[in-house]
C-alpha positions in Angstrom: 38.7 -172.0 32.1 41.8 -170.9 30.3 39.7 -168.4 28.3 38.4 -166.8 31.5 41.9 -166.7 32.9 43.2 -165.0 29.7 40.5 -162.3 30.0 41.8 -161.7 33.5 45.3 -161.4 32.1 44.2 -158.8 29.7 42.8 -156.8 32.6 46.0 -157.2 34.5 48.1 -156.7 31.3 46.2 -154.0 29.5 46.3 -153.7 25.7 47.7 -150.2 26.0 48.4 -147.5 28.5 47.1 -144.0 28.4 50.0 -142.1 30.1 51.9 -139.9 27.7 49.7 -140.6 24.7 48.4 -137.0 24.5 50.3 -133.8 24.4 54.0 -134.2 23.5 53.6 -137.8 22.2 56.3 -138.5 19.7 58.2 -135.3 20.5 59.5 -137.1 23.6 61.5 -139.3 21.1 63.1 -142.3 22.8 61.5 -141.1 26.1 58.0 -141.7 24.6 55.9 -144.3 26.4 55.2 -147.4 24.3 52.5 -146.4 21.7 49.0 -147.7 21.8 48.5 -150.9 19.8 45.2 -150.3 18.1 44.9 -153.5 16.1 46.0 -156.5 18.0 44.7 -159.2 15.6 47.1 -161.5 13.9 46.0 -163.8 11.2 48.2 -166.7 10.0 47.8 -167.1 6.2 47.8 -170.2 4.1 48.2 -172.7 6.9 51.2 -171.0 8.5 51.8 -172.5 12.0 54.1 -170.6 14.4 56.7 -172.8 16.2 59.3 -170.4 17.6 59.9 -166.7 18.6 63.1 -164.8 18.9 62.8 -161.4 20.7 64.7 -158.4 21.8 63.0 -155.8 24.1 64.0 -152.5 25.6 63.2 -151.9 29.2 59.9 -150.2 29.9 59.1 -146.6 30.9 61.4 -145.4 33.7 62.2 -142.6 36.1 64.9 -140.2 35.1 68.3 -141.9 35.2 69.6 -139.1 37.6 68.6 -135.8 39.2 71.1 -133.9 37.0 68.5 -132.1 34.9 66.3 -131.3 37.8 69.2 -129.9 39.8 70.3 -127.8 36.8 66.9 -126.1 36.4 66.3 -125.8 40.2 69.7 -124.2 40.7 69.1 -121.4 38.2 65.6 -120.8 39.5 66.7 -120.7 43.1 69.5 -118.2 42.3 66.9 -116.0 40.5 64.4 -116.3 43.4 67.1 -115.0 45.8 67.4 -112.0 43.5 63.5 -111.6 43.3 63.7 -112.2 39.5 61.1 -115.0 39.2 57.7 -114.5 37.5 54.7 -116.2 39.0 55.2 -119.0 36.5 58.8 -119.3 37.7 57.8 -119.6 41.3 55.3 -122.2 40.4 57.8 -124.1 38.3 60.3 -124.2 41.1 57.7 -125.6 43.5 56.8 -128.3 40.9 60.4 -129.3 40.4 61.0 -129.5 44.2 58.0 -131.8 44.4 59.4 -134.0 41.6 62.8 -134.2 43.2 61.2 -135.5 46.4 58.9 -137.9 44.5 61.8 -139.4 42.4 64.4 -139.6 45.2 65.6 -143.2 45.5 63.9 -144.1 42.2 66.5 -142.7 39.7 66.6 -145.0 36.6 64.1 -147.5 38.0 61.3 -149.1 36.0 58.0 -147.3 36.8 54.5 -148.7 37.1 53.9 -147.4 33.6 56.9 -149.5 32.4 55.6 -152.6 34.2 52.2 -152.3 32.4 54.0 -151.8 29.1 55.8 -155.1 29.4 52.8 -156.9 30.7 50.7 -155.6 27.8 53.3 -156.8 25.2 53.4 -160.2 26.9 49.6 -160.4 27.0 49.3 -159.7 23.3 52.0 -162.2 22.5 50.1 -164.9 24.3 46.9 -163.8 22.5 48.5 -163.9 19.1 50.6 -167.1 19.5 49.0 -169.4 22.0 50.6 -172.4 20.5 54.0 -171.2 21.6 53.0 -170.8 25.3 50.8 -173.9 25.9 51.4 -176.9 28.1 54.9 -177.0 29.7 56.6 -175.0 26.9 60.2 -174.1 27.5 61.2 -170.4 27.2 64.4 -168.6 28.0 64.8 -165.0 29.1 67.9 -162.9 29.8 68.5 -159.3 30.8 71.4 -157.0 31.3 72.6 -156.3 34.9 70.7 -153.0 35.0 67.8 -153.1 37.4 65.2 -151.6 35.0 66.0 -154.3 32.5 65.7 -157.1 35.1 62.4 -155.7 36.4 61.1 -155.4 32.8 61.9 -159.1 32.3 60.2 -160.1 35.5 57.1 -158.0 34.7 56.9 -159.6 31.3 57.4 -163.2 32.6 54.8 -162.6 35.4 52.2 -162.0 32.8 53.1 -165.3 31.0 53.1 -167.4 34.1 49.8 -166.0 35.1 48.5 -167.4 31.8 50.2 -170.7 32.2 51.9 -171.6 35.4 53.4 -174.8 33.9 55.7 -172.9 31.6 59.3 -173.9 32.1 61.1 -170.6 32.3 64.9 -170.2 32.4 65.7 -166.6 33.4 68.9 -165.0 34.2 70.6 -161.6 34.2 74.1 -160.2 34.6 77.3 -158.8 33.1 77.9 -162.1 31.3 75.5 -160.9 28.6 77.3 -157.6 28.0 78.9 -159.0 24.8 75.5 -159.3 23.1 73.3 -156.9 25.0 75.7 -154.1 26.0 78.1 -154.2 23.1 78.1 -150.4 23.0 80.1 -150.4 26.2 82.8 -152.8 25.0 84.0 -151.4 21.7 86.7 -148.8 22.5 86.4 -147.1 19.1 82.7 -146.7 19.5 83.0 -145.4 23.1 85.6 -142.8 21.8 83.2 -141.8 19.0 80.2 -141.5 21.3 82.1 -139.3 23.8 84.1 -137.0 21.4 83.4 -138.0 17.8 82.9 -135.7 14.8 79.1 -135.8 15.3 79.2 -133.7 18.5 80.0 -130.3 16.8 77.2 -131.0 14.2 74.8 -131.7 17.1 75.8 -128.7 19.1 75.5 -126.4 16.1 72.1 -127.8 15.3 70.9 -127.2 18.9 72.0 -123.6 18.7 70.1 -123.3 15.5 66.9 -124.9 16.6 66.6 -123.9 20.3 65.8 -120.2 21.1 66.1 -119.9 24.9 65.0 -116.3 25.2 61.2 -116.6 24.7 61.1 -119.5 27.1 63.3 -117.8 29.7 61.0 -114.8 29.7 58.1 -117.0 31.0 60.0 -117.6 34.2 62.4 -114.7 34.8 61.5 -111.0 35.3 64.8 -109.8 33.9 66.1 -111.5 30.9 69.8 -111.7 30.1 71.1 -112.3 33.6 72.0 -115.9 32.7 74.8 -116.5 30.2 73.9 -117.9 26.8 75.2 -121.3 27.8 73.2 -121.2 31.1 70.1 -120.3 29.3 70.6 -123.1 26.7 71.3 -125.7 29.4 68.3 -124.5 31.4 65.9 -124.9 28.5 67.3 -128.2 27.3 67.1 -129.6 30.8 63.6 -128.4 31.2 62.6 -130.0 28.0 64.1 -133.3 29.1 62.2 -133.2 32.4 58.9 -132.6 30.7 59.5 -135.3 28.1 60.2 -138.0 30.7 57.3 -137.2 33.1 54.7 -139.4 31.3 57.0 -142.4 31.9 57.0 -142.0 35.6 53.3 -142.2 36.4 53.5 -138.8 38.2 50.4 -136.8 37.3 52.4 -133.6 37.0 52.2 -132.3 33.4 54.7 -129.8 32.0 53.8 -130.2 28.3 52.2 -126.7 28.3 55.5 -124.9 29.1 56.3 -125.0 25.4 54.5 -124.4 22.1 54.0 -127.3 19.7 56.7 -125.8 17.4 59.2 -125.6 20.3 58.5 -129.2 21.1 59.0 -130.2 17.5 62.4 -128.3 17.3 63.5 -129.9 20.6 62.6 -133.4 19.3 64.6 -132.7 16.1 67.7 -132.0 18.1 67.3 -135.2 20.2 66.4 -137.2 17.1 69.6 -136.1 15.4 71.6 -137.0 18.5 70.2 -140.5 18.5 70.7 -140.9 14.8 74.3 -139.8 14.8 75.4 -141.5 18.0 73.5 -144.8 17.6 72.6 -145.4 14.0 73.7 -145.1 10.4 74.6 -141.4 10.0 77.3 -140.9 7.4 79.5 -139.1 10.0 79.7 -142.4 12.0 80.8 -144.5 9.0 78.5 -147.3 10.3 80.5 -147.8 13.5 77.5 -147.3 15.8 75.6 -150.0 13.8 78.2 -152.7 13.1 79.0 -153.2 16.7 75.7 -155.0 17.0 76.8 -157.9 15.0 77.4 -160.3 18.0 73.7 -159.9 18.9 72.6 -160.6 15.4 74.8 -163.6 15.2 73.3 -164.9 18.5 69.8 -164.5 17.1 70.7 -166.6 14.1 72.5 -169.2 16.2 69.6 -169.6 18.7 67.1 -169.8 15.8 69.1 -172.5 13.9 69.5 -174.5 17.1 65.7 -174.8 17.2 65.3 -175.5 13.5 68.0 -178.2 13.6 66.3 -179.9 16.5 69.1 -179.1 19.0 66.8 -177.0 21.2 63.2 -177.4 22.4 62.9 -173.7 23.4 59.8 -172.1 22.0 60.8 -168.5 22.7 63.9 -166.5 23.5 63.5 -163.2 25.3 66.2 -160.5 25.8 65.8 -157.3 27.8 68.2 -154.4 27.2 68.4 -150.8 26.2 67.7 -148.3 23.4 71.5 -148.4 22.7 70.9 -152.1 21.9 67.7 -151.8 19.9 68.6 -148.9 17.6 71.8 -150.3 16.1 70.3 -153.8 16.0 67.4 -152.8 13.7 69.8 -150.7 11.6 72.1 -153.7 11.1 69.1 -155.8 10.0 68.0 -153.0 7.7 64.4 -153.2 9.0 62.1 -150.6 7.5 65.1 -148.6 6.0 66.3 -147.8 9.5 69.8 -147.9 8.1 69.1 -144.9 5.9 72.0 -142.4 5.4 71.2 -138.7 5.6 74.0 -136.2 5.4 72.0 -132.9 6.0 71.1 -132.4 9.7 67.9 -130.5 8.8 66.6 -133.4 6.8 67.2 -136.3 9.2 63.8 -136.1 10.9 62.1 -136.6 7.5 63.7 -140.1 7.0 64.6 -141.4 10.5 62.4 -141.1 13.6 63.7 -142.3 16.9 60.2 -142.8 18.4 59.2 -145.2 15.6 62.3 -147.3 16.4 62.9 -147.2 20.2 60.2 -145.8 22.4 60.1 -147.1 25.9 59.6 -151.0 25.8 60.5 -151.1 22.1 60.8 -154.6 20.8 61.8 -156.7 17.8 60.1 -160.1 17.2 61.2 -162.8 14.8 58.2 -165.2 14.6 58.9 -168.5 12.8 56.3 -170.6 10.9 56.0 -173.9 9.1 53.8 -173.8 6.0 51.8 -176.8 4.8 54.9 -178.0 2.9 57.0 -177.7 6.1 59.0 -174.8 4.6 60.2 -172.3 7.2 59.2 -168.7 7.1 59.8 -165.8 9.4 57.8 -162.7 10.1 59.6 -159.6 11.5 57.8 -157.2 13.8 59.1 -153.9 15.0 57.1 -152.7 18.0 54.4 -155.3 17.1 54.0 -154.0 13.6 54.9 -156.1 10.6 58.2 -154.8 9.1 59.9 -155.1 5.8 63.4 -156.3 5.0 65.3 -155.2 1.9 64.9 -158.6 0.3 62.1 -159.9 -1.9 59.3 -162.2 -0.8 56.2 -163.6 -2.5 54.2 -163.8 0.8 54.7 -160.6 2.8 54.8 -160.3 5.8 56.5 -163.7 5.6 60.0 -164.2 4.3 61.7 -167.5 3.6 64.2 -168.2 6.4 66.9 -169.5 4.1 66.9 -166.2 2.2 66.7 -164.1 5.3 69.5 -166.1 7.0 71.8 -165.6 3.9 71.1 -161.8 3.9 71.7 -161.4 7.6 75.0 -163.3 7.5 76.1 -161.0 4.7 75.3 -158.1 7.0 77.4 -159.7 9.7 80.3 -160.1 7.3 79.9 -156.4 6.3 80.0 -155.4 10.0 83.2 -157.4 10.6 84.9 -155.9 7.6 84.0 -152.3 8.7 85.4 -153.0 12.2 88.6 -154.7 10.8 89.2 -151.8 8.4 88.8 -149.3 11.2 91.3 -151.2 13.4 93.8 -151.3 10.6 93.5 -147.6 10.1 94.0 -147.0 13.8 97.2 -149.1 13.7 98.5 -147.2 10.7 97.6 -143.9 12.3 99.4 -144.8 15.5 102.5 -145.9 13.6 102.7 -142.8 11.5 102.3 -140.5 14.6 105.3 -142.2 16.2 
């Protein structure tokens, strides 16, 4: 009976979604819908038996967080229309954007149906891979930030699990009390200052001017070029790119991929990839500040794991639902798959660091814990459901001995604390000398 029910779950929680998998694909960067998982088989080697999972997930695909980009593009198009300067393509684009504004009204930032399916698909595959963890009246715990799309992602994920096993004992909660571990990027004043006016901004702005040529794109929509200022043209094109990139996440069938060539899409993605790298990860300009602020979450992962290992907790899985700003620094602090790489040349970043590999919509990190036949504890790390490497040695990849991993991760936490302490000391000295 349970096998038949699980087949039903996989229909309700599909293995993959098709929206957004063609066309722009990875060029949407962190706006890319969760990638198709082609191979969902998991084989436990040498008698490995899973007993616990620790998990961090980004919210699923969503609507645009605001109507700012749509308003920017529409405003310039409407002004040109009043001057009879729109091409046929420009008139068509304005009509399309007016439709989108109406369709998205009241949904800004919300989880979409696409996002719900992404979360349910991840939960469904998790049940398929690790049925031992979700059998009988297993106890699981789930938390989310106060942001509605994170809460709805958690509920969509848990709905799939309870459909499989209604006897699961689920503790779920959400709120600002979790900001310290899930929204640390809001709490560190040095980081907030860096994000808003740090040394990375001029680098990014210069790179945008180098990579984005508005004139060829503007000619598609305006009969007379040059009427808009250079800044207006750049803002128009960047906003239009962002609208086209997010559309597959919304479930709306409108497709704007064809407004740009594949090379234009690639150049746009490089600008956004650089922005994500410098503002959220290990770019040298940030001196690791965007990464080390994630240490409280890493410490909480270790603590909740050890509570289970030491017999102080019966929880079989911990789930957390947050944001790209949570996932990107977290994986860099862990050093998963060299996501903490340091690249100084803006033109080279895209070769070594790709935002869509780290944090597409519904991105997730899974620590899966196993006992071997000798009762030794091993952990397998997955990034977006793919086995990931750590910069430590192991004789049984994809498994790592937990004792070794725990030592390494605690060293990363100490490194993070030292970076932050040194930064605070420099601020105090700087403040003193200025006075």
